N, C-alpha and C positions, 0 to 999 in steps of 0.2 A: 519338318521345321515350322511350316505354317501352322500345323496342328498344335505344336508346342506353344507357339506364340498366343494362339487363341485360348489355350488352357490357362496360360499365365494371366491373360487379361481377365478371364472369368474368375480366377482365384482372387485377383486383386479387387474385383468388384464385390465378391462375397465378403472379403475382409472389411472393406469399407462399409458395407451394409451392417455387418455385425458391430462395428465400432459405433455407427450412428444409433443402432438400437440400444447399445450399452450406454452411450452418452445420454440418450433420451430417458432410459430407465433411471440413471443416476439423477438426472434433473428432476424427474417426477418424485423420486424418493426425497430429494432435498426439499422440494416445496411441500411435500407431505409432512416431513419433520418440522419444517418452519411453521406450517399451519397448526400442528399439534402444540409446538412450543408457544406460539402466539396465543392459542386458546388457553393454555395453562397459565400464562402470564396474566391474561385478562381475568380468568376465573379467580386466580390468587389475589389479584389486585382488588377485585370486587369484594371478596370475602375479608380481606384485610381492612378494607374501608368499612365493611359492616361490623368489624371487630369492635370499633368504637374508639372515641377520643380518649377515654380513660385508660385503655390498654396501651395506646400509643404513648401517652404521657408517662405511663409506668415504665415502658421500654426506654424512653428518653432518660428517665431518672436512673435506671440501671446502667445505661451506657455512660451517663455523666459521672456516676460513682466509680465505674471502672476506669474512666479517664483520669479521675482525681487520684485513685490509688496508683495508677501507672506513673503519673507525674511525680507523686510522692516518692516512689521507688527510685525514679531517675534522679530526683533531687538529692536523695540520701546515698546514692551510689558513689563510690570512689571513682573519679574519672580515669584512674589508671587501669580500671578493669572494664572499660567500655567495650572492648573487643572480646570479652569472655562472658560466658554464661556459667556461673558456678552454682551447683545445686547440692544440697546436703541430703543424701539418701539414708533414711533410718529404717532399719528392720526391727519391728517390735515383736518380742516374744511374749506369748501368753503367760509364761511363768507357770506356777503350780495352781491348778484350778481351785478357786475358792479362797485363795490367799490374798492378803492385802496388796501384794506386789504384782498380782496378775495383770498383764497387759500394760504395765507402766514403765518398763525398762527398755532402753534401746539396746538390743542385742547386737545389731550391726550398724556401724557408723562409717559411711563412705562419702568422701567429697568427689563429686563428678564435675569435671571441668571441660567445657567445650571452648576451643579456640575458633571463633567464627571466621578468622582470616585464612587459616590454612586447613581447617577441618580436623585438627588434632583433638583427641579425646584422652583425658587422663583420669585415672581412678586412684585416689589416695585413701587407703584404709587406715582407720584409727581404732586400735584395740579398745574394746569396751572398758577394760581395766586401767586405761591411761589415767594417771593421777593429774588432775587439773584444778584450776581455781574457777569455780562456778560463780558467776555474778550473783551477789546477794547472799552467798554462803561464807562463813568465817574461815573454815579450814578447807584444805585441798581434799577433793573426793574423786571417786571414779567417774570417768566420762559419762558412762551410761546413766548416772544419777541425774544429770541435767534434764533429761526427758521426764524423769519421775517428778522433779520439782516444778518444772515449767513447760512441759510439752516440747513440741518441735521448735517453737520460737526461741526458747532458752537454750536448747541444744545447738541451734544455729548460732546464737550469740556466743556461746562458749567455744564452739569450733572456730569461728571467725577470730576470736581473741587469741586462741591457741596458735593459729597459723599466721596471724597477722595479715589476713587478706579479706576482701569483700566477698560475701556469699549472698546471692540475691534471693534464692528460693529454697524450699525444702519439699521432700516427698517422703511420706511414711507408708510402709507396707507391713502388714502383719502376716503371720504364717498362712492363714486361710487365703489371703489375696495372692501371696507368692505361689501357692499350690495351683490356684486357678489360672494365673498368668502362664506358668510353665505348661499346663495342660492345653491352654489355648494356642500356644506356640507349637504344639505337637511334640513336646518333650525336648530334652537336651542330651546330646552325646558327650560323655566325659570319661576320663580315665580315673578310676579309683586306685590310689597309690598304695593302699594297704587294706587288709581285712578290717572292717569296722563292726564291732559288737559292743552294744551298750544298752543297758536296761535302767529305766527310771520310772517305776510305777506311779510315783507321786505326781510326776509331770505328764503321765500317760505317754511316755516316749520309749519306743522299742526300735533300736537300730541294728540291722544285720545286713551289711553290704560286703560283697566279695571283691577282692582285688582284681583289677582288669578293666577293660572298656565296658561301659554300661550305657544303656539308654534310659535316662531318668524321666519318669513322669513327675507330676507335681509333688506327690507325696514322698517319693524317693529323694527328690531334689532337696526338700526341706530337711529331711533326715541327714543327708550328706552335709548340709550347711550347719546344722546344729551340733553335729558330733564334735566332741572336744576331749575324749578320753584317750589321749595319747601323750607322749613325752613332751610335746610342744604346747599342750594345753590350748589357751586362747589364741596364741600366735599361730599354731597349726591351723586353727579354724579360719583365721584371717587369710592364710595362704590358700585354703580351699575356696574361700569366698572369691578371691582374685581369679583362680582358675575357672570358677563357675561363671564369673562376669565375662571373661574372655570367650567362653563357649557360647553364652547368650548373645554377646555382641556379634560374634561371627555369624550366628544364625540370623540375626536381624539384618545383616548386610547382604544376605543371599536372596537373589531375585525370586526364587521359587517360593519364598516364604511371605511374599507381599500379600497373598490372599488371606493370610492369617491375621493381618494387622487390624482389620475391623473388629474382630472378636477381642483382641488385646486392647484396642482403644476403648471398647465398651466397658471392659473391666476397670481400666484406669479411670474413666469418667465417673463410674458409679460406685467404686469401692475403695479407691485410693485417696488418702487424705493428702492434700498438697496446697501450697500457697500460690501455685500458678493459676491465674484466672483463666476461665474457659475462653475468653475473648483473645487471650494472648497465646492460645494453643497453636495458632498459625505460625508463630515464631518458633515454637518447638518443632513443628513439622519441617520448617525450613532447615533447622539445625540437623535433624535426622537425615534429610536429603543430602546434606554435605558430609556425612560420615564417611571416613575412609574404609576400604575393605580390609586393610591390614589390621593386626591386633592393636588395641589401645595400650597405652602405657599404664602399668599398675605399680603402685608404690605403697610401702608401708611407712607409717609415721616413724621417723628416726627416734630411737630411744633404746632402753635396755630393761630387762626384767629385774625386779627387786623384791626382797622379802619373800623368798621361796616361791617366786613367780606369781605372787598375789597381785602385784601392780606392774604396770608398764610406765617407767619414768621417761618422759619426753626429754630429748636433748635439744635445748633451745637454740644453740648455735647451729647445729646441723639442720634443724627445721628452717631457720632463717635462710641458710644457704640453699636448701632444696626449694623453698618458695621463690627465691630470686632466680633459680634455674628454670622453674616452671613459668614464672611471671617476670620476665626481664624488666617490665615497666616499673617494678618496685624500686629499681635502682635510680629512677628519675624522681626528683622532688615533686610533690603533689601540685604545687603552684604552676609548674611548667607543663602540666598535662591539661590544665583547664583551657 
């Protein structure tokens, strides 16, 4: 019994010594890191000072311009949409190489809406053949022509007018960037609903995908999204775009894919054309942190096919009803929201 007591006392002393050594080690590491950090701050401060007054004034001017642009956006924003971030996503097709239309048409048009209060994300797809009134044009034309006439700003204005809502930003992505983004994410898993076979030598497009579950790399993904040689035509492609969006969204919300985000962010920063200023990217990161793990809501613009499926005629009454469902604040007069 006495021996057991002595052994217990010895064990307790050993544990206490180990804890003291561990605590001392952590303390030393803390002060070492503090010293390194302090040295880095002093070094950075010195070199920033050496940078010169001219550079500092240039940075001040850049920040002042950013603040001015941000204030202008806030001033022009409909107060009913203060809790939403609405972004127009435009997929730009290269078209036929060497032609006048190459790279000038919006092949994919999607409204991405974030509800900052509850984390809801909604994707509203607008068929590119939607017949709309483009500001500055006399007659109604296809929706994708807005980008041809005035780039992303005119496409945003046309979409905002069509839906009757405020859209703050736009992002444009071409085929090359889409391919790079999917590859940076490590590909996307998706079910191909039917065999897809299509050849268009003029556009340098060759699509051959088999029905069933597939792991898409960037090149395969862009072929899946561009395919339209089926009975549904452009509407079928919109449906595939929505399935693809859900697959990408699901992958972005999985913890194991966080390590891929720096590569994705680099592509977005260097190759994606957008109205979102770099200094407000922090707001976008906050939005992505609040994304829900469940699938986002995907909607197609209410309307119907017309003239042998050459056009998509929007249904104004159903669009208004759908917008009121997505944005209940539209039911409240603007003056009561100020």
